[in-house]
N, C-alpha and C positions, 0 to 999 in steps of 0.2 A: 502433593512436595513440590514444595517453591524447586523454579528451576535455578541452576546453580550459574549461569548468564545471566546480567543486569538486562541485557537489550535481545529482543528475536524478532528477526526477521524471516516470515512466515509466508510462501506461495501454494496455490491451487490450481489443478485445472479441470475447470467444469465442463467441459465440450462430452465427454462423457457419463458426467454423472446423472443419474437419472433423475428425475423430477419428485418422485417419493423419497429418494433418500435424501434429498438435498428439503424439500418440506416438512422432513420430521424433523426439525431443528426450528420450523418455525415459533413453538411453542416460549424461545428460547426471546424470542422478542419483545421488546415493550410498548406499550401501548402508541407509544409515539412513534416507533419502529415500524409496527403493523402496520399501521396509516401511510407512512411512507411508503412500504413495500406493497402494499393492493393500490396506493395512486399510481404507480407506473404504467403508462400505456405501453411499455412495448418488455415482450415479456423475456428479452437480454438482458433487460436493465435490470428488470424485479429478480431474476439470479445474481445479476452478480452486487445486488443492494445485499441478499439474502447470504449471500457466500462469504462477502466481505464481513458482516456481523458475527457468521459463528466463526468463521477463522479467526476475529478478534476474539470471540470472545474465549474460543481453545487455547488462543498464545497468550489473555491475559490469566486464564485460569490456570496455567501452567508457570505464568513468571511470579505471583503471588501466590498459589496453593490453594487455588478454592475451586468449586464446581462451575464449569462454565454457566449452567442452564442459573445459577445464581445473581448473577452479573450483571445489574440494572448502569444500564445509559439512558441519559435526559436526551432529546434532539432540541436540538437549534436550528432554527432558518437561517438556511445561507454560513452557516458555519459547522465546525465538526463537533462530535456528540460527546459528552461530561461523563465521566463514573463515576455514580452516585454510591454504586454500594460494588468492594466494599469502601467505604467514604474514609479511614483513615488511611486508603494507599492513593500514595502520589505517585500519578504513573504519567509518561506519554503515552499516546496513540499514534496510527495515522492508518490508513486504508486506500487503497490504489485499485485499479483495474484498469483491463484492455484486452478487450474481445473475450473472449474463456477466462482467461487467466485472470486471478483476483490474491495484491497481494496484503501483508500488515506488517506493520512495525510496532513493538511494544516495548517499554523501558522504564523500568525503575531508576533510571541512570538520567535522565534526558529528556524533552520534548522533542518529537521526531517530524519531520514532514516525510514521508516515501509518496516516490513517483515511478510507474513502470511503462513501458512503452514495447509494442512487440515492433522488431526490427521487420521492416520494409523495405526492401533496395527499392523495388519499382518507383519510390517515393524521387520527385524532384527535391530535393534536397536543399541545394541550393535555393528555389524561390522557395521554402519554407524558411530558410535562413535566413531571408531577406526580412520577410513576415514576423519573424519571433524574435531574431536577434539584431546588435546594435552592430554598426560599420565594422568593429576589430572582430568580433564572434566571428563574424562570416569571412574577414577575410581573411581569417586563421581556416578556417573550412577551405577557402578557394587555392590554399595554399599547400593542403594534400590532396594527392591522387584519390581516384574514386573508391579502392578499397580502402586508402584509412580512412577517407573523408566518411563513409557508413556508421563506423561503430561509434567515430567521434563527433557526429550528429547525435546521434542519439541519447550519447553522456552528457552532453549537454544540455541536451533539452530534457534530459530526466533531471539533472542538477540544477535546472531553471526552475522548473517546476515542486520541485523537491522544496527550494526556498523559499517559495512564494508559500506553501502547505505547510510550512517551520512558523512562518511572519516573526522572525526572531533573529539576530544575526545569528549565523552557523559559526560553530566553535569543528564539526569536525565534519565532514563529507563521506560517506559510502559507496563508492561505483562498482556494483555489479554486471554480469550475464550471465543469463543460464536460459537453458533453451529456447533460445531464439528472443531472449527477451531481451530488454534493456534498464537498468533500475539504478538507480542513487537512493539515497538514505540521510536526510540533512539532520543533523544533532547540534542543539544549543551547548550544548559540553561535549568536551572530548569523552571519550569510551575507555570504561577500563580494561576492557577488548575487543577485538569486533568482532562482531556475529559475526555467525555461517547461518548460509541462505539453505534453511530446510524447507523439503519440500515436502507438506500434509494434502491426505486423503479426508474428502469428507461422508466417504461410503456410510459411516451408521452415525446414526447418536450420543 
């Protein structure tokens, strides 16, 4: 059954997920995805990639009312994949990961760009800001005390990355913070309703 909401944002934590539970989903991957999956040198990156594609298929399956295993994605070097089946469905989607956390967003309403980052209070935020942001954004951060600066920095960082991933003018931006994570969803169009951030387990195929 298709989801009532036109846009989903799902999070999963893979740190305690057994390898065999995640590997049970490898059969869902297309040929190009399997090549990418086996091509990663780092085990953590392989897990992030597989978890992202599984989570995306689960979200698309819920959104479109189809079986996740039947969803086909076409790989594009250096770009996000394209949904090839079901072919009649025009959907936007985006995947992001940070450490053991993986997130995906999918929508029948608009194109999307999603970013999540773990909040780390030990990082030199102003030094990072000077590398990543313009003078106005750096001054905005300097104007806040340490406690306020931390969530503001990560919100600005995620929003900037989400805009880049969207690759189009932003019609709506949804910022969120959950479980020590900061996230932002950039939408090409305004949404009929704000999506809830849903935690999903990948424990079973």
